[in-house]
C-alpha positions in Angstrom: -35.5 17.9 -21.4 -36.3 17.4 -17.7 -34.7 19.7 -15.2 -33.5 18.6 -11.7 -32.5 21.1 -9.0 -30.0 20.1 -6.4 -30.2 22.3 -3.3 -27.3 21.6 -1.0 -24.1 22.7 0.7 -20.3 22.0 0.4 -20.8 18.2 0.3 -22.4 18.7 -3.2 -20.5 21.9 -4.1 -17.5 19.6 -4.3 -15.0 21.0 -1.9 -11.9 18.9 -1.8 -11.2 17.8 1.8 -8.6 19.9 3.7 -8.5 22.5 0.9 -10.6 25.3 -0.4 -10.5 23.9 -4.0 -13.5 22.5 -5.9 -13.9 19.4 -8.0 -14.8 19.8 -11.6 -18.5 19.4 -12.6 -17.9 16.0 -14.1 -16.3 14.8 -10.9 -19.0 16.2 -8.5 -21.9 13.9 -7.8 -24.5 16.0 -9.6 -22.3 15.9 -12.7 -21.7 12.2 -12.4 -25.5 11.8 -12.1 -26.3 14.0 -15.1 -23.7 12.3 -17.3 -24.9 8.9 -16.4 -28.5 9.7 -17.1 -27.8 11.4 -20.4 -25.7 8.4 -21.6 -29.0 6.5 -21.3 -30.7 9.1 -23.4 -32.7 10.4 -20.5 -32.3 14.1 -21.5 -31.6 15.6 -18.1 -30.2 19.0 -17.0 -29.0 19.1 -13.5 -29.0 22.6 -11.9 -26.7 23.0 -8.9 -27.6 25.5 -6.2 -25.0 24.6 -3.5 -23.5 26.9 -1.0 -20.7 26.1 1.4 -21.9 26.4 5.0 -25.6 26.4 4.1 -27.9 25.4 7.0 -31.5 24.3 6.8 -33.1 27.3 8.3 -30.4 29.0 10.5 -27.9 31.7 9.7 -24.1 31.6 10.2 -23.0 34.3 12.7 -19.8 34.8 10.7 -21.0 34.7 7.0 -24.2 36.0 5.4 -26.6 34.1 3.3 -26.3 30.7 4.8 -29.9 30.3 5.9 -31.3 27.8 3.3 -34.9 28.9 3.8 -34.2 32.5 2.7 -34.9 32.8 -1.0 -35.6 29.1 -1.8 -39.1 30.0 -3.2 -37.4 32.3 -5.7 -34.9 29.6 -6.6 -37.7 27.3 -7.4 -39.5 30.0 -9.4 -36.3 30.9 -11.2 -35.5 27.4 -12.5 -39.1 26.1 -13.2 -40.3 24.0 -14.7 -38.6 21.4 -12.5 -39.2 17.7 -12.5 -37.4 17.1 -9.2 -35.8 18.9 -6.3 -33.0 17.1 -4.5 -32.7 18.5 -1.0 -29.5 17.5 0.8 -28.8 19.7 3.8 -28.2 19.3 7.5 -24.5 18.9 8.1 -23.9 22.5 8.9 -26.7 22.6 11.4 -24.3 20.7 13.6 -21.4 23.2 13.5 -20.0 24.0 17.0 -21.7 27.4 17.3 -25.1 25.7 17.2 -26.8 23.5 19.9 -28.9 21.7 17.3 -29.6 17.9 17.2 -31.1 15.7 14.5 -34.6 16.6 15.5 -33.9 20.3 15.0 -32.4 19.7 11.6 -35.5 17.6 10.6 -37.7 20.5 11.6 -35.6 22.7 9.3 -36.0 20.3 6.5 -39.8 20.3 7.0 -39.8 24.1 6.6 -37.8 23.8 3.3 -40.3 21.2 1.9 -43.2 23.6 2.7 -41.4 26.5 1.1 -40.6 24.5 -2.1 -44.3 23.7 -2.4 -45.3 27.3 -1.8 -43.1 28.7 -4.5 -44.8 31.1 -6.9 -44.3 29.1 -10.1 -46.4 29.8 -13.2 -49.9 28.2 -13.2 -49.1 25.7 -16.0 -45.9 24.5 -14.4 -45.8 21.4 -12.1 -44.9 21.4 -8.4 -41.7 19.4 -8.5 -41.3 16.0 -6.7 -38.9 16.2 -3.7 -36.1 13.7 -2.9 -34.9 14.2 0.6 -31.3 13.0 1.1 -29.8 12.5 4.6 -26.1 13.4 4.3 -23.6 10.8 5.7 -23.0 11.2 9.4 -20.1 13.4 10.5 -17.1 11.5 11.7 -14.4 13.0 13.9 -13.7 16.3 12.3 -10.1 16.8 11.1 -7.9 19.6 9.7 -8.8 23.3 9.4 -12.5 22.6 10.0 -12.1 20.6 13.2 -13.0 23.4 15.5 -16.0 24.4 13.3 -17.5 21.0 13.6 -16.3 20.0 17.1 -18.9 17.7 18.6 -20.8 17.4 15.4 -20.5 13.6 15.2 -22.6 13.4 18.4 -25.2 16.0 17.5 -26.0 14.5 14.1 -26.9 11.1 15.6 -30.2 9.8 14.3 -30.5 12.3 11.4 -31.3 9.6 8.8 -34.2 8.3 10.9 -35.6 11.8 11.5 -35.4 12.6 7.8 -37.0 9.4 6.7 -39.9 10.2 9.0 -40.2 13.7 7.7 -40.2 12.4 4.1 -43.0 9.9 4.9 -45.1 12.6 6.6 -44.6 15.0 3.7 -45.0 12.7 0.8 -41.4 13.0 -0.3 -38.9 10.4 -1.6 -36.0 9.6 0.7 -32.4 8.3 0.5 -29.9 7.7 3.2 -26.5 8.6 1.8 -24.7 6.6 4.5 -26.0 3.4 2.9 -24.0 4.4 -0.3 -20.9 6.1 1.1 -19.6 7.4 4.5 -18.1 10.9 4.9 -14.5 11.4 3.9 -11.9 9.8 6.2 -9.7 12.8 5.3 -11.7 15.5 7.1 -14.7 13.6 8.5 -17.2 15.9 6.8 -17.1 16.0 3.0 -16.8 13.5 0.1 -13.6 12.5 -1.7 -13.6 12.4 -5.5 -14.1 8.6 -5.5 -17.0 9.0 -3.1 -18.6 11.6 -5.4 -18.5 9.1 -8.3 -20.0 6.3 -6.2 -22.7 8.5 -4.9 -23.5 10.1 -8.2 -24.0 6.7 -9.9 -26.4 5.7 -7.0 -28.3 8.9 -7.3 -28.7 8.4 -11.0 -30.4 5.1 -10.4 -32.6 6.6 -7.7 -33.6 9.6 -9.9 -34.3 7.3 -12.8 -36.8 5.4 -10.7 -38.5 8.6 -9.4 -38.7 11.0 -12.2 -37.6 9.7 -15.6 
């Protein structure tokens, strides 16, 4: 059985837009991906490590533990051997309390790639492949999170291009989520249940080509 780690935020955690509720595993895109691959007898286990509000390398001034760089080496060590790490972060770098743009987020992603490859895994275990996913661009934020993401739709411009460049320079695989699904029209940030399904099926096809 091959193990795949998904390191992400609320877009993958499965928060239901305009609520604090969570989609079931089978309805979240990692679950859709795992089920699709296993139906094809690929023998895959998807490990989710997804935290609401997680940034690439910055902290949240209001909640602890949101710096994605802190502890990632131990996460890799904990779940090894890993065939693939799917890295999908960046949306929260554009929250209103941060001045960051797409270039800043891409520098954060580069730091995460370096940390994954520095992880203290056992000598006989492989360094996992990395699939860098650019999350869909923020639309106009709506609902309870509107103030939190105020202006994010402007700050995130160019993210996919910056991530694609970072992937090429660091020998990673790349996928632009926006080519599969936009962010939810309900809140402008997350994914709806139907979008999770569409994205999960597309991710299954991508992962099959990369690692299985």
